[in-house]
Structures are given as C-alpha cells and as structure tokens.
Backbone bond lengths (Angstrom), bond angles and torsions (degrees), N, CA, C in turn:
res aa  C-N    CA-C-N  psi(-1)  N-CA   C-N-CA  omega(-1)  CA-C   N-CA-C  phi
1 M - - - 1.472 - - 1.520 109.16 -
2 T 1.353 116.11 130.14 1.458 120.41 -177.83 1.522 110.33 -78.61
3 K 1.305 115.84 129.11 1.452 120.75 179.51 1.524 110.19 -82.12
4 V 1.330 116.64 129.77 1.448 121.85 -179.60 1.520 109.74 -82.40
5 D 1.304 116.75 128.27 1.458 122.54 176.92 1.527 107.48 -79.07
6 G 1.323 116.70 107.92 1.456 120.62 -176.91 1.509 112.60 -61.66
7 R 1.335 116.68 -39.18 1.461 119.58 -179.58 1.513 111.16 -65.65
8 A 1.325 117.14 -39.79 1.464 120.81 178.76 1.521 110.75 -64.97
9 A 1.338 116.77 -41.10 1.463 120.52 179.23 1.519 110.84 -63.98
10 R 1.350 116.48 -42.35 1.465 119.86 179.21 1.519 110.60 -65.37
11 W 1.345 116.77 -38.92 1.456 120.75 179.64 1.522 110.60 -65.38
12 A 1.334 116.19 -42.32 1.458 120.14 179.14 1.526 110.52 -63.09
13 G 1.334 116.68 -41.25 1.459 119.92 178.02 1.517 112.23 -64.37
14 Q 1.332 115.64 -39.17 1.462 119.77 177.76 1.526 110.83 -65.09
15 Q 1.324 116.56 -39.85 1.455 120.72 178.39 1.528 111.05 -61.58
16 E 1.333 116.68 -43.84 1.464 120.55 179.38 1.523 110.99 -63.68
17 R 1.311 116.72 -40.26 1.474 119.84 178.65 1.518 111.13 -65.45
18 R 1.328 116.31 -38.62 1.465 119.39 178.51 1.523 110.48 -66.79
19 R 1.335 116.77 -41.97 1.468 120.15 177.26 1.532 110.54 -60.35
20 A 1.329 115.65 -44.76 1.459 119.56 -179.53 1.525 111.11 -62.38
21 G 1.323 116.25 -39.44 1.462 119.95 177.87 1.516 112.06 -64.28
22 F 1.331 116.65 -39.65 1.461 120.34 178.50 1.530 111.39 -68.16
23 V 1.327 116.98 -35.81 1.469 120.06 177.59 1.527 110.11 -65.80
24 D 1.322 117.01 -42.40 1.464 119.88 176.91 1.530 110.63 -61.91
25 A 1.314 116.57 -38.81 1.464 120.31 177.09 1.524 110.27 -64.63
26 A 1.330 116.79 -38.34 1.457 120.91 178.07 1.520 111.22 -63.70
27 L 1.345 117.19 -42.14 1.462 120.27 177.68 1.525 110.82 -61.04
28 A 1.330 116.32 -40.97 1.463 120.18 178.67 1.528 110.90 -66.31
29 A 1.328 116.97 -39.10 1.467 120.75 179.38 1.521 111.11 -67.09
30 I 1.332 117.06 -38.16 1.465 120.71 177.86 1.525 109.65 -64.51
31 A 1.336 117.02 -43.52 1.457 120.68 178.92 1.527 111.41 -61.51
32 E 1.336 116.42 -33.51 1.464 120.80 -177.71 1.522 112.49 -82.96
33 H 1.334 116.69 -44.55 1.472 120.42 -171.15 1.532 113.61 -103.30
34 G 1.319 118.09 -11.67 1.454 119.78 178.91 1.513 113.01 95.08
35 P 1.346 116.55 -179.35 1.473 120.99 -174.21 1.519 114.75 -67.03
36 D 1.323 118.15 -16.38 1.461 121.23 179.04 1.533 111.76 -93.88
37 V 1.311 116.47 22.44 1.460 121.19 -179.61 1.526 110.29 -54.54
38 S 1.313 116.06 142.47 1.463 120.67 179.55 1.523 110.57 -97.06
39 T 1.335 114.96 161.75 1.461 119.41 176.66 1.518 110.50 -61.72
40 E 1.330 116.67 -35.39 1.462 120.69 178.43 1.526 111.09 -61.83
41 Q 1.321 116.85 -39.99 1.462 120.28 179.83 1.531 110.90 -69.07
42 I 1.339 116.50 -36.01 1.463 119.78 176.44 1.525 109.96 -65.91
43 A 1.321 116.39 -44.84 1.463 120.65 179.63 1.522 110.92 -62.97
44 E 1.329 116.11 -40.27 1.470 120.27 178.31 1.522 110.36 -61.62
45 R 1.332 115.91 -42.15 1.455 119.72 179.32 1.531 111.01 -64.32
46 A 1.333 115.80 -35.19 1.460 120.99 178.96 1.520 112.48 -78.62
47 G 1.338 116.68 -12.44 1.452 120.94 178.64 1.518 114.03 77.22
48 V 1.351 115.85 28.83 1.461 120.14 179.52 1.528 109.28 -135.00
49 A 1.319 115.03 168.38 1.452 119.93 174.76 1.532 109.82 -76.49
50 R 1.336 115.95 155.04 1.463 120.49 -179.15 1.531 111.45 -57.29
51 T 1.320 116.14 -41.24 1.466 119.96 -178.82 1.523 111.70 -64.48
52 R 1.322 116.50 -34.99 1.462 119.79 178.75 1.530 110.25 -70.26
53 L 1.312 116.71 -35.46 1.462 120.52 178.28 1.526 110.25 -58.32
54 Y 1.317 117.04 -43.78 1.459 120.91 -175.36 1.526 113.38 -78.06
55 R 1.326 117.20 -2.71 1.466 118.76 171.06 1.518 111.11 -68.55
56 H 1.327 115.88 -21.30 1.463 121.13 -175.89 1.529 112.82 -104.48
57 F 1.339 117.18 -1.52 1.460 121.54 179.67 1.519 109.63 -137.25
58 D 1.308 114.90 146.84 1.461 120.43 179.67 1.522 109.41 -87.45
59 G 1.322 115.83 64.06 1.453 121.17 178.63 1.521 112.63 89.31
60 A 1.339 114.90 179.63 1.461 121.64 -176.27 1.526 111.84 -63.71
61 A 1.328 116.98 -38.33 1.468 120.10 -177.51 1.526 110.86 -62.84
62 D 1.334 117.14 -38.77 1.464 120.61 179.53 1.521 110.21 -65.93
63 L 1.328 117.54 -40.41 1.457 121.46 177.31 1.524 110.33 -63.67
64 Q 1.328 117.26 -42.81 1.465 121.15 179.44 1.523 111.38 -62.94
65 R 1.333 116.64 -40.66 1.470 119.19 178.17 1.523 111.01 -65.40
66 A 1.327 116.79 -37.78 1.468 120.09 179.14 1.531 110.56 -66.14
67 I 1.323 116.84 -38.21 1.467 120.73 176.74 1.523 109.84 -64.47
68 A 1.340 116.74 -43.05 1.463 120.61 179.32 1.521 111.38 -62.81
69 Q 1.327 116.42 -40.80 1.461 120.17 179.34 1.521 111.01 -64.21
70 R 1.325 116.29 -40.75 1.469 120.18 178.62 1.526 110.38 -65.18
71 A 1.339 116.92 -40.31 1.463 120.35 177.78 1.518 110.55 -62.24
72 A 1.333 117.03 -39.78 1.464 121.14 178.64 1.525 110.81 -63.50
73 E 1.325 117.08 -39.36 1.469 120.65 178.32 1.524 110.72 -65.39
74 L 1.328 116.68 -39.42 1.460 120.75 -179.57 1.520 111.32 -65.79
75 V 1.330 116.46 -44.73 1.463 119.02 -177.39 1.522 110.75 -71.63
76 T 1.327 117.95 -31.98 1.462 120.19 176.62 1.533 110.39 -61.91
77 A 1.323 116.61 -43.18 1.462 120.44 178.07 1.520 110.99 -66.29
78 E 1.332 116.47 -39.73 1.463 121.00 -179.09 1.519 112.12 -64.72
79 L 1.326 116.87 -38.87 1.457 121.58 -174.49 1.528 113.44 -97.21
80 E 1.322 117.78 7.66 1.463 121.33 -176.09 1.528 113.34 -49.51
81 P 1.353 120.44 -43.48 1.475 119.30 -179.07 1.527 113.41 -61.91
82 L 1.325 117.38 -23.89 1.461 120.27 -176.46 1.521 112.52 -74.61
83 W 1.310 117.94 -18.00 1.463 119.53 -178.77 1.529 110.98 -81.49
84 H 1.332 116.42 -3.31 1.464 121.87 174.89 1.535 106.82 -130.96
85 P 1.340 116.65 66.70 1.465 120.93 -169.45 1.525 113.24 -70.96
86 E 1.335 114.22 154.84 1.449 122.11 176.15 1.520 108.75 -136.50
87 G 1.342 115.82 154.10 1.454 120.06 176.89 1.510 112.77 103.63
88 S 1.315 115.43 -164.81 1.462 121.44 -179.77 1.519 109.78 -81.10
89 P 1.345 117.94 164.95 1.463 119.70 175.52 1.523 112.68 -54.09
90 N 1.331 116.96 -42.81 1.464 119.41 179.55 1.528 111.24 -63.61
91 E 1.323 117.10 -39.22 1.464 120.04 179.20 1.525 110.80 -68.13
92 M 1.327 116.65 -40.77 1.464 120.08 178.11 1.527 110.81 -62.10
93 I 1.335 115.76 -46.17 1.458 120.09 -178.06 1.521 110.39 -64.41
94 A 1.333 116.97 -45.84 1.460 120.41 -179.34 1.527 111.22 -61.24
95 A 1.338 116.90 -40.45 1.466 120.19 178.99 1.522 110.85 -64.25
96 A 1.342 116.44 -43.87 1.465 120.17 179.95 1.520 111.24 -64.26
97 I 1.335 116.23 -44.81 1.461 120.20 -178.47 1.524 111.18 -65.67
98 S 1.324 117.31 -47.55 1.464 119.63 -177.64 1.525 111.55 -63.36
99 T 1.334 116.95 -38.41 1.465 119.98 178.95 1.524 110.91 -67.85
100 H 1.339 116.34 -43.15 1.456 120.81 178.72 1.522 110.62 -63.59
101 L 1.343 116.73 -44.93 1.463 119.74 179.69 1.514 111.40 -63.21
102 R 1.332 116.36 -39.40 1.460 118.97 178.83 1.524 110.18 -61.89
103 W 1.349 116.21 -42.87 1.463 118.78 179.67 1.529 110.71 -62.92
104 L 1.335 116.84 -44.46 1.457 120.31 -177.93 1.528 111.63 -65.37
105 T 1.329 117.30 -40.01 1.459 119.49 -179.43 1.526 111.59 -71.75
106 E 1.328 116.77 -36.81 1.464 119.95 179.43 1.522 111.78 -73.96
107 H 1.336 117.23 -22.03 1.465 121.38 -179.61 1.529 109.87 -124.22
108 A 1.330 115.75 43.68 1.471 120.39 -175.48 1.531 111.66 -60.12
109 H 1.330 117.46 -42.60 1.469 120.22 179.38 1.521 111.18 -62.70
110 L 1.331 116.34 -43.79 1.464 120.31 -179.59 1.529 110.01 -65.25
111 H 1.317 116.67 -42.16 1.465 120.93 178.17 1.529 110.64 -57.39
112 R 1.320 117.53 -48.07 1.468 120.72 -179.70 1.524 111.13 -66.58
113 Y 1.319 116.50 -36.54 1.468 119.85 177.50 1.517 110.83 -60.52
114 L 1.334 116.58 -45.36 1.459 120.22 -179.35 1.522 111.34 -64.47
115 V 1.323 116.85 -42.24 1.462 120.50 -179.88 1.523 110.79 -62.35
116 R 1.316 116.76 -38.29 1.469 121.11 -176.10 1.530 113.28 -78.69
117 T 1.317 117.13 -31.90 1.462 118.77 -170.66 1.510 114.99 -99.85
118 L 1.345 118.42 -24.67 1.455 119.56 -175.21 1.516 111.60 -91.40
119 P 1.320 117.51 134.95 1.469 120.13 175.66 1.516 110.65 -69.61
120 A 1.311 116.29 148.45 1.471 121.54 179.76 1.528 110.18 -81.70
121 T 1.324 116.48 61.55 1.460 122.56 179.60 1.517 107.74 -129.04
122 P 1.333 118.76 160.59 1.465 119.89 176.84 1.520 112.88 -55.84
123 E 1.337 116.65 -34.88 1.461 119.84 -179.62 1.515 111.09 -69.68
124 G 1.339 116.07 -34.41 1.459 119.33 -177.89 1.501 113.45 -83.74
125 R 1.329 117.42 -21.48 1.446 120.31 -174.08 1.529 112.58 -87.40
126 T 1.339 115.39 58.10 1.463 119.69 171.92 1.521 108.76 -96.70
127 D 1.340 116.70 20.25 1.448 120.61 -172.14 1.516 111.68 -94.00
128 V 1.331 115.03 -162.90 1.449 122.08 -174.79 1.521 111.82 -62.19
129 R 1.328 117.12 -44.81 1.465 119.85 -177.20 1.523 111.41 -58.06
130 G 1.311 116.52 -50.47 1.457 119.62 -178.27 1.514 112.82 -64.24
131 T 1.338 116.66 -38.09 1.455 120.46 -179.86 1.526 111.37 -62.83
132 I 1.330 116.98 -48.47 1.460 120.79 -179.47 1.522 110.20 -65.39
133 A 1.323 116.85 -43.29 1.467 120.30 -177.37 1.522 111.60 -62.19
134 R 1.324 117.44 -40.40 1.466 119.46 179.91 1.529 111.43 -66.34
135 H 1.332 116.94 -38.55 1.463 119.76 176.30 1.530 110.43 -64.23
136 L 1.330 117.01 -45.54 1.457 120.41 179.45 1.521 111.31 -63.36
137 S 1.314 117.10 -38.04 1.462 120.50 179.68 1.522 110.61 -59.82
138 R 1.327 116.94 -42.81 1.467 120.14 177.99 1.529 110.74 -64.77
139 L 1.351 116.68 -39.61 1.460 120.32 178.98 1.527 110.87 -64.94
140 F 1.333 117.15 -46.20 1.465 121.06 179.35 1.532 110.96 -63.72
141 T 1.318 115.71 -39.45 1.473 119.42 178.45 1.521 110.51 -59.39
142 G 1.331 116.65 -41.53 1.456 120.84 179.06 1.513 112.16 -61.90
143 Y 1.332 116.41 -44.76 1.468 119.29 -178.87 1.526 111.83 -70.71
144 L 1.322 118.12 -44.16 1.461 119.79 179.98 1.529 110.64 -61.10
145 T 1.318 116.39 -41.37 1.461 120.54 178.43 1.524 110.65 -64.55
146 A 1.336 116.56 -42.08 1.462 120.66 -179.72 1.524 111.81 -63.18
147 F 1.323 116.90 -32.07 1.464 121.03 179.14 1.532 112.43 -85.55
148 G 1.327 115.97 2.22 1.457 120.02 179.19 1.515 113.53 77.79
149 L 1.337 117.18 21.99 1.456 121.47 -179.02 1.528 110.35 -104.00
150 D 1.314 115.26 161.91 1.457 121.63 177.53 1.529 108.64 -66.85
151 P 1.343 119.01 121.89 1.469 120.59 -179.07 1.523 113.76 -79.79
152 A 1.328 117.95 -1.58 1.467 120.64 -175.68 1.531 113.50 -54.86
153 P 1.353 119.77 -38.53 1.470 119.00 -178.09 1.524 114.55 -69.81
154 A 1.331 118.50 -11.10 1.466 120.94 -172.46 1.519 112.75 -55.71
155 D 1.318 117.00 -43.82 1.465 120.52 -176.37 1.519 110.89 -65.69
156 T 1.325 116.63 -45.79 1.465 120.58 -179.83 1.520 111.06 -63.21
157 I 1.336 116.16 -43.62 1.455 120.08 179.34 1.525 110.37 -61.51
158 A 1.322 117.15 -47.07 1.462 121.42 -176.28 1.522 111.58 -61.14
159 F 1.333 116.94 -51.40 1.458 119.61 -178.23 1.531 110.82 -67.50
160 G 1.336 116.72 -34.74 1.455 119.65 177.98 1.512 112.23 -65.59
161 L 1.332 117.06 -43.59 1.456 120.86 -179.56 1.527 111.68 -66.45
162 V 1.325 116.51 -42.67 1.464 119.04 179.93 1.529 110.61 -65.41
163 G 1.336 116.83 -40.27 1.457 119.67 176.70 1.509 111.75 -62.85
164 Y 1.338 116.39 -39.72 1.460 121.12 178.50 1.525 111.24 -62.70
165 V 1.333 116.33 -48.76 1.462 120.57 -179.61 1.527 110.69 -63.04
166 E 1.321 116.62 -43.01 1.461 120.42 -178.92 1.523 111.18 -63.90
167 S 1.327 117.45 -44.86 1.468 121.07 -179.40 1.522 111.09 -65.21
168 A 1.337 116.24 -44.68 1.459 119.91 -179.76 1.526 110.94 -64.42
169 T 1.330 116.55 -39.70 1.460 119.98 -179.48 1.525 111.17 -69.40
170 T 1.320 116.98 -39.51 1.465 120.03 177.32 1.518 110.37 -59.92
171 R 1.327 116.31 -44.53 1.469 120.88 177.26 1.522 110.25 -60.24
172 W 1.335 116.83 -42.81 1.464 121.53 -179.93 1.531 111.07 -64.80
173 L 1.323 116.52 -40.82 1.467 119.92 178.52 1.523 111.41 -64.83
174 D 1.333 116.43 -34.99 1.467 120.82 -179.46 1.517 112.55 -77.93
175 H 1.337 117.04 -18.44 1.469 121.25 -178.90 1.531 109.12 -132.06
176 P 1.312 117.48 67.75 1.470 120.73 -177.61 1.528 111.29 -63.73
177 G 1.325 115.03 149.05 1.454 120.07 178.44 1.503 114.35 98.40
178 T 1.359 117.59 -14.18 1.461 119.38 -179.73 1.524 110.73 -70.56
179 L 1.330 117.15 -38.59 1.460 123.39 177.34 1.524 108.16 -142.30
180 S 1.318 115.92 150.52 1.461 118.79 171.84 1.526 108.32 -76.04
181 L 1.317 116.51 165.61 1.464 120.11 178.72 1.530 110.36 -61.62
182 A 1.330 116.50 -39.05 1.469 119.89 179.15 1.525 110.64 -65.04
183 Q 1.329 117.20 -41.09 1.464 120.33 179.27 1.522 111.20 -65.34
184 L 1.326 115.69 -41.40 1.461 119.76 178.54 1.530 110.32 -63.09
185 T 1.321 116.82 -43.22 1.462 120.94 178.81 1.518 111.06 -59.88
186 D 1.325 116.95 -45.75 1.469 121.23 -179.97 1.526 111.06 -63.07
187 Q 1.331 116.49 -43.01 1.460 120.26 -178.76 1.524 111.31 -64.08
188 L 1.313 116.64 -46.84 1.465 120.61 -179.77 1.529 110.90 -65.83
189 S 1.323 116.76 -41.25 1.468 120.28 -179.08 1.521 110.98 -63.03
190 G 1.333 116.96 -42.33 1.459 120.36 179.83 1.517 112.36 -64.04
191 T 1.328 116.02 -41.18 1.466 119.91 -179.97 1.526 110.93 -67.18
192 I 1.316 116.51 -41.21 1.470 120.45 -179.52 1.527 110.64 -64.51
193 W 1.335 117.09 -43.82 1.465 118.34 178.27 1.528 110.78 -61.83
194 A 1.337 117.41 -39.70 1.464 120.43 179.44 1.530 110.81 -59.87
195 M 1.334 117.22 -40.17 1.460 120.99 179.28 1.525 111.31 -68.37
196 L 1.333 116.71 -43.65 1.459 119.91 179.34 1.530 110.97 -67.42
197 D 1.320 116.61 -40.87 1.461 121.15 179.84 1.526 110.60 -61.98
198 H 1.317 116.80 -38.96 1.467 120.69 178.37 1.528 110.71 -61.38
199 T 1.327 116.47 -43.65 1.468 120.49 179.58 1.525 110.98 -63.81
200 L 1.317 116.92 -42.97 1.461 120.57 -179.47 1.531 111.52 -66.81
201 R 1.327 116.69 -44.71 1.472 119.99 -179.08 1.523 111.34 -64.41
202 A 1.326 116.62 -32.73 1.468 119.41 178.18 1.524 110.63 -62.57
203 G 1.324 116.70 -25.19 1.463 121.19 177.61 1.509 113.05 -99.10
204 G 1.329 117.15 8.39 1.454 120.97 177.41 1.513 114.92 84.40
205 V 1.332 117.77 17.07 1.466 121.26 -179.74 1.529 109.16 -109.74
206 E 1.325 116.68 125.93 1.454 122.20 177.71 1.525 109.20 -118.56
207 L 1.320 116.18 125.06 1.458 121.50 -179.07 1.523 110.20 -118.87
208 D 1.331 115.43 146.28 1.460 121.33 170.17 1.528 106.83 -84.45
209 P 1.337 118.56 115.47 1.476 119.65 -174.86 1.516 113.96 -65.89
210 D 1.346 117.05 -12.72 1.466 119.92 -179.58 1.523 112.76 -105.21
211 R 1.326 116.56 4.92 1.459 120.35 178.93 1.531 109.62 -97.62
212 P 1.340 117.88 133.34 1.478 119.67 -179.39 1.525 112.05 -53.64
213 L 1.307 113.91 137.90 1.474 119.91 -178.65 1.529 108.40 -118.41
214 P 1.318 118.47 123.00 1.467 120.40 179.97 1.521 110.87 -69.19
215 P 1.323 118.29 164.86 1.472 120.46 175.09 1.511 109.94 -61.66
216 P 1.338 117.41 154.82 1.467 120.13 -174.09 1.521 113.60 -57.11
217 E 1.323 118.28 -33.64 1.468 119.78 -177.46 1.529 111.65 -70.52
218 A 1.355 117.17 -14.97 1.460 120.19 -179.35 1.530 112.35 -95.41
219 L 1.321 117.36 -4.63 1.468 120.70 -179.12 1.520 110.94 -81.26
C-alpha cells in the first residue's frame, strides 16, 4: 500500500487554491480593463508581482486556459436549467437564446478575451462555446433518437448553432443600436427553429413549435 505524503497533499491543495485565486483575480481584471488586459494588470489585481504569478502557471497560455476553464464552469452553472428544458420548442429556444445572450452581454469583455486568446483547436476550446455546444449536442441527440431519427447530425447542428449565435451576438455587441435585445432574440430564435425544423422534416417529423414538447425520455 502506497503511503500518502501528507505534506505533499497539503502543498498541492494550497497550489490549487492559489491558482484559483489568481484566476478569479484575472476575471476581475478582465472585467475592469477589457479583453486587452495585461499580465501586469492581472498580477496587480491579485496583489502580487508578475513573476510570482507565473510561479503558479506554465506561462501565459496556461493562465489563459485556466481562465477559459473557469468561464466554462461559470456558464455551465448559469445555464443549468436549460439542460432540462420544458415547454414548446419556441419557448425552449427563446429561453436558451435569452439566457445565452444575457451571459454574453454581462460578460462581454470576458467573451472577447476568450475569442482573442484561445486557439481554434479542440485543446483550446474549453471555453463557453464548446461547453454550451456539447450540452446542446447531448440534448439534440436525445430528441433525434426519441423520434427514431439518426442522431449523427446532433453534434454538427449544436456547434453550428452556438457559433452562429456567438458570431451574431459579437457583431451586435460591436455595433449597438442596430437591434434591440428583444429583436435580436426573436431573430436568432426564428432562424434556429428553421434550422431544427428542416432537420426534423428531412426525417419525416413535423412539430408544432408552439405545442409543449415533453423531455426526450418521455417520448
């Protein structure tokens, strides 16, 4: 039986707590200074020197990944009710869109920071987009399977829809005044339903978007 080194375990726990504290400081610095926040500003917010900050991270890329992971955890908690949807397709879509838009608008600086700093690779996409898309993919898979359709398109649809919403919202944030938040929500919701309806009709399934839809396990 391997003996656990208590001091090593305590040190590892302390290191994780320090990393978490620095990530929280980074989120606060991004909210204050915007997506072009510097490492010096993050360190200042954390109350340490820049060199001390990097004792806990393997360079800037490691810090950026930790920030992205924390953002993913925050959005997962925020959107938790959406992974167990209720109501009609239109109500489900509107709830998902409005919640996502609220998160993006309330965390606009963080959203832009993630877009600018993370590489567009599977390893880099531990951020908000990937988190939401994976949850939606599982939800779509459940419904397509329940309707007797091939669930293979679920992943493509989910990532495509999240990318569409994110791109449209980023454009809207950069050009305020073109549409109200309610108008943007309606426009995005209508387009998303049209895409989902097309997939369902291709498999011979027709749904009334205003009729309550039970969870996939109840179909």
